[in-house]
Phi, psi and omega in degrees: 000065188285146175238149172258175179283167185294330181299319180289334188265334185284353178237053187277162177265128186282154174259024186283161169051077175092020179296142177267158182306139173069018181255024194319348180234022178236152177134235184268133182281143178197164180252146179270154173283121184298342179283349184246008188213150163216180185300328187282333181249007175290155180292144175275124183285154189305318184288348181271351187276119186247355185276135174245191182302317182297324181293318179291319177298317179296322177302313182289320177300319180295317183286326182285328181280082184214168182300316178302322178294316178305321184266000190297323182284348187301314180294325180292316180289323178299331180270001171123352179289149169284168181296326179295314179299319182295312182293320178294324177296318178296315179298312182297318179301322181281332172294320179295312183289342178297327183296303176297333177299311181292320181296313180289332179295335185304315183294323178298317181289321184288318187248352178072024185256149176279173184305309184298329177286322174304322180294338184297328180299318183271317188262347184099160183300319176274319182298339178301339179293337180294301178295328181296317180289321176302314179296320182295319182294321175296319179297325177298320177297317178294322177299318178298318179297313179298322179291321178298316181294322176293318177295327178297320178295319177297318180301318180290328175295314180298322182295338176298322183265334179230076184301335184295340182294336180285349179264358183288141183290154179286149175274185178296341179283347181098359176227160181275174185298313178300322177298317179296318180297316179295321177299312181292327177296312179294324176301317179298322177296318177301313181297323178297316178297319177301318180296327179294335177106173190291335180298329182295336182295320181298320179296315180299317182294323178295327177283319190288318187308303180290335184296305185281326175298316178298318178297319179297317179293322177296319176298320181297313180295318179298314182297317180297317181292315182291324184268353183068032185143193182260006171087177189289338184297327180283348178257348183291128180288161177294141177290350180264357182286161177304132180085356180263166188304327184245038181307133176081003183254011186302310188291329178292336176267326187298314186292316174296326177295318178297319177300319177297321180291323174296320181295336183305315179246015179295339175296309181291336177297335177273307189267018178302334174302336177302335179256317185287352174295345180260003186267145186285326185211162177295323179301318181297316183289324181291308182293321180299317180288320180296323180284323188273329189272288187300314181298320181293318179299315181293316183292316183288327175291326175296319176304316179301316180294312184295315180294317179297321177300318180292330180295336177297321179283317186288315187245356180080009178206155178277120180247102183278325185284117182297332178294315178297321179295312181297330179293344178281346182293141185277331182282117179301324181295312179300316181298310184294316180297316181295313182290326176295319177298320179296321179295316179296319180296316178295325179298313182295312179298317184301314183287317181294313186275332192237004178240319183305311182293304182297329177298316175293321182295315179291326177297324180294336179297322184207075189305325184285345184242329185252114178270178176302316181296316179296318177299324177294322178295318177301316178302314181298318181295315179295324178300325176290313185297337181280357178047069189298335181298335178284330180292326185257004183291332181236114185298325179288321176294325178300317182282309191271343176259306184286302185293311180292322183300311182281341175294333177294334177274317190276334176302309177300321178299313179299321180297316181295317180297316181292319179298315181295313188287321185262315185277315185274310185269346182054040177067016182251115179239155172263106188299316181296318183294336176296340181248027178234151182273353174233152179126195188294339182257010178274332179049237181258095179057035176096359184236138173259104184298330180297319179296320180293319178297315180296323179296312179297320180298325180280331183276318188305315181300336181265354182295315178301318180296322178294315179296326176290324180295322180269011174062033174279319177222165174258123182236165182290161181297333180297318178294322180293321178295319179297320181297330178297340179250029192309310183296316183292312182293318179297319179299310184297314182296311182295323179299309182295315182297316182296312181296314183298311182293323180294315181289329176292322182285321181232090182307140183090160183265131176284107182264353176211181184294000000 
């Protein structure tokens, strides 16, 4: 992810007016407004792009092979799905989210721009901060979750040598003091990596990808050998099957579950330009994502199901959390090496998936003052304040409150970006004007009111269902049913509203800036 100095970047060549794919730094020369740019959100020039298909595939394999993916099927199976239904739901959700992922990635590869700059075309130079901050806040929550899971692994390592810490009472925060200390320790390591800069992420991902995949496969082989098979969970019928407790209720559960699975990576479906700006061609980003995302999510979630199924035979109970499972190992060396590997893996995923985007997003708020590193620190602080251990304490709440809840926000944002870039602009942007305070992307004092109206239109119908889910108010079943389709309904509404209002306001399609 190489960067050049600002002198080289402030006099970049635009891809405006007839730019060909992947030429993001060739065309008409122009100067950027220094109030709208810094080194971290400047476009990556074509000759600087070093990522190919293998790099994007490795990126996704690295990010998908993580503890949340391992545990993702737990809530689905706990609510009655068979393992086949759970894994297929995860696979289908990721195939669905792959489409907006590839579509939004196009602008990053073509123009070399990060997500918040991509948003300027639809929302305005100033208005882009709305979707950027919404995306950033969700990333802060994910950053907190990843940091908690890494700290949890450290806590379990310490508990091998000091078992008494697990008996300590919880504080008012809901966790005990050693847990808090381990969480903050791992948080500090994350912040240190952020300080080293974005290049360190590539090194971490190269270490992490084989590390956690290898650990998962070793767990799978161990579980099969110890249990004499994969255990009863893989033989257990669906609770929705004929004669079972929830017969005939499959579809009423499936669609909200599918929405949650789409929501899992709906964050990256927006800010994927933050990565594809370094990719050499559209073919590389499309094939890399298709190879790396859905298969890895399905396979790693299957490992979680199969190993957990075996724990029922081995330990007499289902142990979904890999940290808790590894803590059962008797060999201190095996335990420490495994949990250390898990911590490194969580560290790599956490920074790649949950720091790059919000750091750029916060930088976009005030480019002259907030750098990538400063944005990363802001992300870390908010991640602590969100108390992530509460988000993951209940697997059903994790899926239906956290994942579905933020998908109701991000689905509409994705719809507006895709509508603007493909329907209105026909993939043609003026690169220089994206970094200027006057021009086609300035709209009304930097804000595009149509985008804001479309965003509100997509979010509002799902608000009652969300409030009902978190038990703030009691709403009718109709609102709750609509909320189960939050990402899909929000996407559809915002897409239609944005296109209709834009074409009504400006007859004819804007094919260029």
